[in-house]
C-alpha positions as a Markdown table, in Angstrom:
| # | Residue | x | y | z |
|---|---|---|---|---|
| 1 | Met | 170.7 | 155.6 | 76.6 |
| 2 | Thr | 168.3 | 156.8 | 74.9 |
| 3 | Asp | 165.1 | 158.2 | 77.2 |
| 4 | Tyr | 161.7 | 157.6 | 75.3 |
| 5 | Leu | 159.7 | 156.9 | 78.1 |
| 6 | Thr | 156.3 | 158.9 | 79.1 |
| 7 | Asp | 155.9 | 159.7 | 83.1 |
| 8 | Ile | 156.2 | 157.0 | 85.0 |
| 9 | Pro | 153.0 | 157.1 | 87.4 |
| 10 | Ser | 153.2 | 156.4 | 90.9 |
| 11 | Arg | 151.6 | 153.7 | 93.0 |
| 12 | Gln | 148.6 | 156.2 | 93.9 |
| 13 | Gln | 148.4 | 157.9 | 90.2 |
| 14 | Glu | 147.7 | 154.2 | 88.8 |
| 15 | Glu | 145.4 | 153.2 | 91.8 |
| 16 | Gly | 143.5 | 156.5 | 90.7 |
| 17 | Arg | 143.7 | 155.1 | 86.9 |
| 18 | Ile | 142.0 | 152.2 | 87.8 |
| 19 | Val | 139.5 | 153.6 | 89.7 |
| 20 | Ala | 138.6 | 156.0 | 86.9 |
| 21 | Asn | 138.7 | 153.0 | 85.2 |
| 22 | Trp | 135.3 | 151.7 | 87.3 |
| 23 | Leu | 133.5 | 154.2 | 87.4 |
| 24 | Arg | 133.8 | 154.9 | 83.6 |
| 25 | Arg | 132.2 | 151.3 | 83.6 |
| 26 | Ile | 129.0 | 152.5 | 86.5 |
| 27 | Arg | 128.6 | 155.1 | 83.9 |
| 28 | Asp | 128.5 | 153.1 | 80.7 |
| 29 | Val | 125.6 | 150.6 | 82.8 |
| 30 | Leu | 123.6 | 153.7 | 83.9 |
| 31 | Arg | 123.3 | 155.2 | 80.4 |
| 32 | Glu | 120.1 | 153.5 | 80.4 |
| 33 | Gly | 119.3 | 154.0 | 84.3 |
| 34 | Pro | 117.7 | 157.1 | 86.3 |
| 35 | Pro | 119.3 | 160.8 | 84.9 |
| 36 | His | 121.5 | 162.3 | 86.7 |
| 37 | Leu | 122.4 | 159.2 | 89.4 |
| 38 | Phe | 126.0 | 158.7 | 88.1 |
| 39 | Val | 126.6 | 162.0 | 89.1 |
| 40 | Arg | 124.9 | 162.1 | 92.0 |
| 41 | Ala | 126.6 | 159.6 | 93.5 |
| 42 | Leu | 129.9 | 161.7 | 92.2 |
| 43 | Glu | 128.5 | 164.7 | 94.1 |
| 44 | His | 127.8 | 162.2 | 97.1 |
| 45 | Ala | 131.7 | 160.8 | 97.0 |
| 46 | Gly | 132.9 | 164.7 | 96.7 |
| 47 | Leu | 133.1 | 164.2 | 93.1 |
| 48 | Asn | 132.7 | 165.5 | 89.6 |
| 49 | Pro | 132.3 | 164.5 | 86.2 |
| 50 | Ala | 135.8 | 165.9 | 85.5 |
| 51 | Asp | 137.4 | 164.0 | 88.4 |
| 52 | Val | 136.7 | 161.1 | 86.2 |
| 53 | Asp | 138.2 | 162.3 | 83.2 |
| 54 | Ser | 141.4 | 163.7 | 84.8 |
| 55 | Thr | 142.5 | 160.2 | 87.1 |
| 56 | Gln | 143.6 | 163.1 | 89.5 |
| 57 | Asn | 143.2 | 162.2 | 92.9 |
| 58 | Leu | 140.7 | 159.5 | 92.9 |
| 59 | Ser | 141.2 | 156.9 | 95.3 |
| 60 | Gln | 139.1 | 153.0 | 96.4 |
| 61 | Asp | 137.4 | 155.0 | 99.2 |
| 62 | His | 135.4 | 157.3 | 96.2 |
| 63 | Leu | 134.4 | 154.6 | 94.0 |
| 64 | Asp | 132.7 | 152.4 | 97.2 |
| 65 | Val | 130.8 | 155.4 | 97.7 |
| 66 | Val | 129.6 | 156.1 | 94.1 |
| 67 | Ser | 128.8 | 152.3 | 94.2 |
| 68 | Glu | 127.0 | 151.9 | 96.9 |
| 69 | Phe | 124.6 | 155.4 | 96.6 |
| 70 | Ile | 124.3 | 153.6 | 93.2 |
| 71 | Arg | 122.8 | 149.8 | 94.8 |
| 72 | Glu | 120.7 | 151.8 | 96.3 |
| 73 | Gln | 118.8 | 152.1 | 93.3 |
| 74 | Ile | 120.0 | 149.8 | 90.7 |
| 75 | Pro | 121.0 | 146.8 | 93.4 |
| 76 | Asp | 122.4 | 144.6 | 90.4 |
| 77 | Leu | 125.1 | 147.2 | 89.4 |
| 78 | Thr | 128.1 | 144.8 | 90.3 |
| 79 | Leu | 127.1 | 142.3 | 88.7 |
| 80 | Arg | 126.3 | 144.3 | 85.1 |
| 81 | Met | 129.9 | 146.3 | 85.8 |
| 82 | Leu | 132.0 | 143.5 | 86.4 |
| 83 | Lys | 130.7 | 141.9 | 83.2 |
| 84 | Ser | 131.4 | 144.5 | 81.0 |
| 85 | Ser | 135.1 | 144.8 | 82.0 |
| 86 | Asp | 138.3 | 143.6 | 80.7 |
| 87 | Leu | 141.9 | 143.8 | 82.1 |
| 88 | Leu | 142.2 | 146.9 | 80.5 |
| 89 | Asp | 140.7 | 147.8 | 83.8 |
| 90 | Leu | 143.4 | 147.0 | 85.6 |
| 91 | Gly | 146.3 | 148.6 | 83.8 |
| 92 | Leu | 149.6 | 147.6 | 84.3 |
| 93 | Met | 148.3 | 144.8 | 86.5 |
| 94 | Gly | 146.1 | 143.8 | 83.8 |
| 95 | Tyr | 148.8 | 144.0 | 81.0 |
| 96 | Ala | 150.9 | 141.8 | 83.8 |
| 97 | Ala | 148.8 | 138.7 | 84.2 |
| 98 | Leu | 148.7 | 138.5 | 80.1 |
| 99 | Ser | 152.3 | 138.5 | 80.7 |
| 100 | Ala | 152.6 | 135.1 | 82.3 |
| 101 | Gly | 151.9 | 132.6 | 79.9 |
| 102 | Thr | 150.1 | 130.5 | 81.6 |
| 103 | Val | 146.0 | 131.1 | 83.2 |
| 104 | Gly | 147.8 | 129.3 | 86.2 |
| 105 | Asn | 150.4 | 132.5 | 86.4 |
| 106 | Ala | 147.8 | 135.2 | 85.9 |
| 107 | Ile | 145.4 | 134.2 | 88.1 |
| 108 | Lys | 147.9 | 134.0 | 91.3 |
| 109 | Ile | 149.1 | 137.7 | 89.6 |
| 110 | Met | 145.7 | 138.5 | 90.2 |
| 111 | Leu | 145.2 | 136.7 | 93.7 |
| 112 | Arg | 148.7 | 138.1 | 95.4 |
| 113 | Tyr | 147.5 | 141.9 | 94.4 |
| 114 | Gln | 144.4 | 141.9 | 94.4 |
| 115 | Glu | 143.8 | 145.4 | 96.7 |
| 116 | Leu | 145.1 | 147.0 | 93.6 |
| 117 | Thr | 141.1 | 146.2 | 92.6 |
| 118 | Ser | 139.6 | 146.3 | 96.5 |
| 119 | Asp | 140.2 | 147.8 | 99.7 |
| 120 | Arg | 136.5 | 145.8 | 101.0 |
| 121 | Phe | 137.9 | 142.2 | 101.0 |
| 122 | Thr | 140.6 | 139.8 | 100.2 |
| 123 | Asp | 140.6 | 136.4 | 98.0 |
| 124 | Gln | 141.7 | 133.3 | 99.4 |
| 125 | Ser | 141.7 | 130.6 | 97.1 |
| 126 | Ser | 142.9 | 126.6 | 97.8 |
| 127 | Ile | 142.9 | 123.3 | 94.9 |
| 128 | Glu | 141.5 | 120.3 | 96.1 |
| 129 | Glu | 140.5 | 116.9 | 94.1 |
| 130 | Gly | 141.1 | 118.8 | 90.9 |
| 131 | Ile | 139.1 | 121.7 | 91.9 |
| 132 | Leu | 140.7 | 125.3 | 92.6 |
| 133 | Ser | 138.2 | 127.3 | 95.0 |
| 134 | Ile | 138.7 | 131.0 | 95.5 |
| 135 | Trp | 136.8 | 132.8 | 98.0 |
| 136 | Pro | 136.1 | 136.5 | 99.7 |
| 137 | Val | 137.5 | 137.8 | 103.5 |
| 138 | Pro | 135.7 | 141.1 | 104.1 |
| 139 | Arg | 138.1 | 143.4 | 106.0 |
| 140 | Trp | 136.4 | 143.8 | 109.6 |
| 141 | Gln | 135.1 | 148.0 | 108.5 |
| 142 | His | 133.0 | 146.3 | 105.5 |
| 143 | Ile | 131.9 | 143.2 | 107.2 |
| 144 | Ser | 127.7 | 144.6 | 107.1 |
| 145 | His | 128.4 | 144.2 | 102.9 |
| 146 | Leu | 129.2 | 140.3 | 102.7 |
| 147 | Arg | 126.4 | 139.8 | 99.8 |
| 148 | Asn | 128.0 | 142.4 | 97.7 |
| 149 | Ile | 131.4 | 141.7 | 98.3 |
| 150 | Ala | 130.3 | 137.8 | 97.4 |
| 151 | Glu | 129.6 | 139.2 | 93.6 |
| 152 | Asp | 132.6 | 141.1 | 93.8 |
| 153 | Cys | 135.1 | 138.3 | 94.0 |
| 154 | Leu | 133.0 | 136.0 | 92.5 |
| 155 | Val | 131.8 | 137.9 | 89.3 |
| 156 | Gly | 135.7 | 139.1 | 89.4 |
| 157 | Asn | 137.2 | 136.3 | 89.2 |
| 158 | Trp | 134.9 | 134.6 | 87.1 |
| 159 | Arg | 135.3 | 137.5 | 84.6 |
| 160 | Ile | 139.3 | 137.7 | 84.5 |
| 161 | Phe | 138.8 | 133.3 | 84.1 |
| 162 | Glu | 136.8 | 134.5 | 80.6 |
| 163 | Val | 139.6 | 136.8 | 79.6 |
| 164 | Leu | 142.0 | 134.9 | 79.8 |
| 165 | Leu | 141.0 | 131.8 | 78.4 |
| 166 | Gly | 139.3 | 133.5 | 76.1 |
| 167 | Pro | 136.2 | 133.7 | 73.6 |
| 168 | Asp | 136.5 | 130.4 | 71.9 |
| 169 | Ala | 137.0 | 128.7 | 75.5 |
| 170 | Asp | 134.7 | 125.7 | 77.2 |
| 171 | Leu | 133.9 | 127.5 | 80.3 |
| 172 | Arg | 131.5 | 124.3 | 81.8 |
| 173 | Gly | 132.8 | 122.6 | 84.5 |
| 174 | Ala | 132.8 | 125.8 | 87.0 |
| 175 | Ser | 130.0 | 126.7 | 89.7 |
| 176 | Ala | 129.3 | 129.8 | 91.6 |
| 177 | His | 127.8 | 129.4 | 95.5 |
| 178 | Phe | 126.8 | 131.9 | 97.3 |
| 179 | Ala | 126.0 | 131.6 | 101.2 |
| 180 | Phe | 122.6 | 133.4 | 100.7 |
| 181 | Pro | 119.2 | 133.4 | 99.9 |
| 182 | Glu | 118.3 | 134.1 | 96.0 |
| 183 | Pro | 118.3 | 138.1 | 95.7 |
| 184 | Gly | 115.4 | 139.5 | 93.3 |
| 185 | Tyr | 117.6 | 140.0 | 91.1 |
| 186 | Ser | 118.8 | 136.4 | 90.0 |
| 187 | Asp | 118.2 | 136.3 | 86.8 |
| 188 | Thr | 121.4 | 138.9 | 86.1 |
| 189 | Tyr | 123.6 | 135.8 | 88.5 |
| 190 | Tyr | 122.6 | 133.6 | 85.8 |
| 191 | Glu | 123.1 | 136.0 | 82.8 |
| 192 | Val | 126.7 | 136.9 | 84.1 |
| 193 | Phe | 127.8 | 133.0 | 85.0 |
| 194 | Lys | 126.7 | 131.4 | 81.8 |
| 195 | Pro | 127.7 | 128.7 | 81.3 |
| 196 | Cys | 128.4 | 128.2 | 84.8 |
| 197 | Ser | 126.4 | 126.6 | 87.5 |
| 198 | Val | 125.0 | 128.9 | 90.9 |
| 199 | Glu | 124.0 | 127.7 | 93.4 |
| 200 | Phe | 122.2 | 130.0 | 96.3 |
| 201 | Asn | 121.8 | 129.0 | 99.7 |
| 202 | Ala | 125.3 | 127.8 | 99.8 |
| 203 | Glu | 127.1 | 126.5 | 102.8 |
| 204 | Lys | 130.0 | 128.2 | 101.7 |
| 205 | Thr | 130.7 | 131.4 | 99.3 |
| 206 | Glu | 133.3 | 130.3 | 96.6 |
| 207 | Leu | 134.2 | 130.3 | 93.1 |
| 208 | Lys | 135.0 | 126.9 | 91.8 |
| 209 | Val | 137.2 | 126.1 | 88.6 |
| 210 | Pro | 138.9 | 123.2 | 87.1 |
| 211 | Glu | 142.3 | 122.9 | 87.6 |
| 212 | Glu | 142.9 | 121.6 | 84.1 |
| 213 | Trp | 142.0 | 125.6 | 83.0 |
| 214 | Leu | 145.5 | 126.6 | 84.7 |
| 215 | Ala | 147.8 | 124.9 | 82.8 |
| 216 | Leu | 146.0 | 126.8 | 79.7 |
| 217 | Pro | 147.5 | 129.2 | 77.5 |
| 218 | Val | 146.4 | 133.1 | 77.8 |
| 219 | Ala | 144.7 | 133.8 | 75.5 |
| 220 | Ser | 146.7 | 136.5 | 74.6 |
| 221 | Ala | 145.9 | 136.4 | 70.6 |
| 222 | Asn | 142.0 | 138.0 | 71.8 |
| 223 | Ile | 141.1 | 141.5 | 70.9 |
| 224 | Val | 141.6 | 142.5 | 74.5 |
| 225 | Met | 145.4 | 141.9 | 74.4 |
| 226 | Ser | 145.4 | 144.4 | 71.1 |
| 227 | Ser | 143.8 | 146.7 | 73.5 |
| 228 | Val | 145.6 | 146.5 | 76.4 |
| 229 | Thr | 148.9 | 146.6 | 74.1 |
| 230 | Ala | 147.8 | 149.9 | 72.5 |
| 231 | Ala | 147.2 | 151.1 | 76.5 |
| 232 | Val | 151.0 | 149.3 | 77.3 |
| 233 | Cys | 152.4 | 151.5 | 74.0 |
| 234 | Glu | 150.5 | 155.2 | 75.3 |
| 235 | Arg | 151.9 | 154.6 | 78.8 |
| 236 | Leu | 155.5 | 153.6 | 77.4 |
| 237 | Leu | 155.7 | 155.4 | 74.1 |
| 238 | Gly | 153.6 | 158.4 | 74.8 |
| 239 | Pro | 151.1 | 159.6 | 72.2 |
| 240 | Gly | 151.6 | 158.2 | 68.7 |
| 241 | Pro | 152.0 | 160.2 | 65.5 |
| 242 | Ser | 149.0 | 160.9 | 63.5 |
| 243 | Asn | 150.1 | 160.0 | 60.5 |
| 244 | Arg | 151.8 | 156.7 | 59.6 |
| 245 | Met | 154.3 | 155.5 | 62.2 |
| 246 | Asp | 158.0 | 155.4 | 62.5 |
| 247 | Thr | 160.0 | 152.0 | 62.5 |
| 248 | Pro | 161.1 | 152.9 | 66.6 |
| 249 | Arg | 158.5 | 152.9 | 67.2 |
| 250 | Ala | 156.5 | 150.3 | 65.5 |
| 251 | Val | 159.8 | 148.4 | 66.4 |
| 252 | Arg | 159.0 | 149.0 | 70.7 |
| 253 | Arg | 154.9 | 148.1 | 69.6 |
| 254 | Leu | 155.6 | 144.5 | 68.0 |
| 255 | Leu | 157.6 | 143.8 | 71.5 |
| 256 | Leu | 155.1 | 144.9 | 73.7 |
| 257 | Ser | 152.3 | 143.0 | 71.8 |
| 258 | Arg | 154.2 | 140.0 | 72.8 |
| 259 | Pro | 154.4 | 139.1 | 76.1 |
| 260 | Arg | 156.0 | 136.5 | 78.2 |
| 261 | Lys | 157.5 | 135.0 | 74.4 |
| 262 | Arg | 161.1 | 134.8 | 73.2 |
| 263 | Met | 162.5 | 138.1 | 71.7 |
| 264 | Leu | 162.5 | 138.1 | 68.7 |
| 265 | Arg | 165.9 | 138.2 | 67.0 |
| 266 | Leu | 166.8 | 141.4 | 64.1 |
| 267 | Glu | 165.6 | 138.9 | 61.6 |
| 268 | Glu | 162.2 | 137.5 | 62.8 |
| 269 | Ala | 161.4 | 141.4 | 63.7 |
| 270 | Ala | 162.0 | 142.5 | 60.2 |
| 271 | Asp | 159.5 | 139.5 | 58.6 |
| 272 | Glu | 156.8 | 140.5 | 61.6 |
| 273 | Leu | 157.3 | 144.1 | 59.9 |
| 274 | Leu | 157.4 | 143.1 | 56.3 |
| 275 | Met | 160.7 | 144.4 | 55.0 |
| 276 | Ser | 164.2 | 142.8 | 54.9 |
| 277 | Thr | 166.6 | 142.5 | 57.3 |
| 278 | Ala | 168.6 | 144.8 | 55.7 |
| 279 | Gln | 165.9 | 147.7 | 55.3 |
| 280 | Leu | 164.9 | 147.3 | 59.0 |
| 281 | Arg | 168.5 | 147.5 | 60.2 |
| 282 | Lys | 169.3 | 150.8 | 57.6 |
| 283 | Arg | 165.7 | 152.3 | 59.0 |
| 284 | Leu | 166.9 | 152.3 | 62.1 |
| 285 | Tyr | 170.4 | 153.4 | 62.5 |
| 286 | Arg | 168.6 | 156.4 | 60.2 |
| 287 | Ala | 166.5 | 157.1 | 63.2 |
| 288 | Lys | 169.8 | 156.7 | 64.8 |
| 289 | Thr | 169.1 | 153.5 | 67.1 |
| 290 | Ser | 169.5 | 150.0 | 66.9 |
| 291 | Tyr | 167.2 | 147.1 | 67.4 |
| 292 | Lys | 169.6 | 145.9 | 69.9 |
| 293 | Ser | 169.1 | 149.0 | 71.9 |
| 294 | Ile | 165.1 | 149.1 | 71.5 |
| 295 | Val | 165.1 | 145.4 | 72.6 |
| 296 | Leu | 166.7 | 147.1 | 76.0 |
| 297 | Glu | 164.8 | 150.1 | 75.8 |
| 298 | Thr | 161.7 | 148.4 | 76.0 |
| 299 | Arg | 162.2 | 145.9 | 78.2 |
| 300 | Met | 163.6 | 148.1 | 80.7 |
| 301 | Gly | 160.9 | 150.8 | 80.6 |
| 302 | Leu | 158.6 | 147.9 | 81.3 |
| 303 | Ala | 160.7 | 147.5 | 84.3 |
| 304 | Arg | 160.8 | 150.7 | 85.6 |
| 305 | His | 156.6 | 151.0 | 85.0 |
| 306 | Tyr | 156.7 | 148.0 | 87.0 |
| 307 | Leu | 158.5 | 148.7 | 90.2 |
| 308 | Glu | 157.1 | 151.9 | 90.7 |
| 309 | Ser | 153.5 | 151.9 | 89.8 |
| 310 | Thr | 152.5 | 147.7 | 90.6 |
| 311 | Pro | 153.4 | 145.5 | 94.1 |
| 312 | Leu | 155.0 | 142.9 | 91.7 |
| 313 | Ser | 158.0 | 141.2 | 93.4 |
| 314 | Ile | 161.7 | 141.7 | 91.4 |
| 315 | Gln | 161.3 | 138.1 | 90.7 |
| 316 | Glu | 157.8 | 138.3 | 89.2 |
| 317 | Ile | 159.1 | 141.5 | 87.1 |
| 318 | Ala | 161.9 | 139.2 | 85.6 |
| 319 | Phe | 160.8 | 136.3 | 84.9 |
| 320 | Leu | 157.5 | 139.2 | 83.0 |
| 321 | Leu | 160.5 | 140.5 | 81.0 |
| 322 | Asp | 161.6 | 137.2 | 79.9 |
| 323 | Tyr | 165.2 | 136.9 | 82.6 |
| 324 | Ser | 165.7 | 133.4 | 83.8 |
| 325 | Gln | 166.1 | 134.5 | 87.1 |
| 326 | Ala | 166.3 | 138.5 | 89.0 |
| 327 | Gly | 170.4 | 138.3 | 89.5 |
| 328 | Pro | 170.7 | 139.1 | 85.1 |
| 329 | Phe | 167.4 | 141.5 | 85.7 |
| 330 | Ser | 168.9 | 143.5 | 87.9 |
| 331 | Arg | 172.5 | 143.5 | 86.2 |
| 332 | Ala | 170.6 | 145.5 | 83.7 |
| 333 | Phe | 169.0 | 147.3 | 85.0 |
| 334 | Lys | 171.3 | 149.3 | 87.4 |
| 335 | Asn | 173.5 | 149.3 | 84.6 |
| 336 | Tyr | 170.9 | 150.9 | 82.2 |
| 337 | Tyr | 169.7 | 153.2 | 84.9 |
| 338 | Gly | 172.8 | 153.5 | 87.2 |
| 339 | Phe | 170.4 | 152.6 | 90.7 |
| 340 | Ser | 169.3 | 149.1 | 91.1 |
| 341 | Pro | 165.8 | 147.4 | 90.8 |
| 342 | Arg | 165.4 | 148.1 | 95.2 |
| 343 | Asp | 166.1 | 151.9 | 94.6 |
| 344 | Ala | 163.8 | 152.1 | 91.9 |
| 345 | Arg | 161.1 | 150.8 | 93.9 |
| 346 | Leu | 161.6 | 152.6 | 96.7 |
| 347 | Ala | 161.8 | 155.7 | 95.2 |
| 348 | Gly | 158.0 | 155.2 | 93.0 |
């Protein structure tokens, strides 16, 4: 077995990376705000700027404290932060969503594992008369933050739809409803949700989108997919060489850039890499590997990251890696590593 993997992060480390991403988003929002506000907020949470860069020992609690401190001076912080976000902020879960094939499958993943992005509420959803509705259910200890939780839930999910559908999608037909009066910074609401309609003093806080959107393919050819692929390559393969990319690495990057698509045959991979089949085979042979080995390494490497860093089920991981069922995936995983996917999850 060729071991090209970097250290696999634990669930806690993955949470730390996601929290660090959100803290950086906040820092970006504050670049033109009150001087030193971000540093003061970090200090209030017992952190310093170096902690954000290292991603170590960060938790959702830290993010909650920092956000609440800053919102006292910048009440529309959550709206502005989420509007600038992308799926890369969610680490491997973002990659999993982009690998899901359709918008509906991606949304299922994001809703099911929403606890990775917030410990203050859970998302609930239903479909009635051709409309998907998503709304927050606050956890009891955060019941006093209903308005901000509403912003977090609705803007966050709206942004996910924007990214999944791509910049050229027609987003008309959606609506955002808030069960509280229009705030003084409502202009930010209308800007963030454009072209989605916005209603205040509604009977219920919820985001409504057409059910037909769920059948649409994920717009994985856009620049966000490129960024996520680069990040996953970095996590799976380690830092790339400063000069021209070596052939095995180029093959792995190609495979990672095609989430939830049929695995390329050798001839197809060679065509994508602008070389003949014989050239690709020869270059891989010189690197003491083969195309078949790299395909297996890449799938198993991503599988282990999913198992140890995310709450995705074994069935879901098998689906994301283009296995028809969990059984063949589990057998391939055990043959490769010597232990089962279940054992890998328990160890993680």
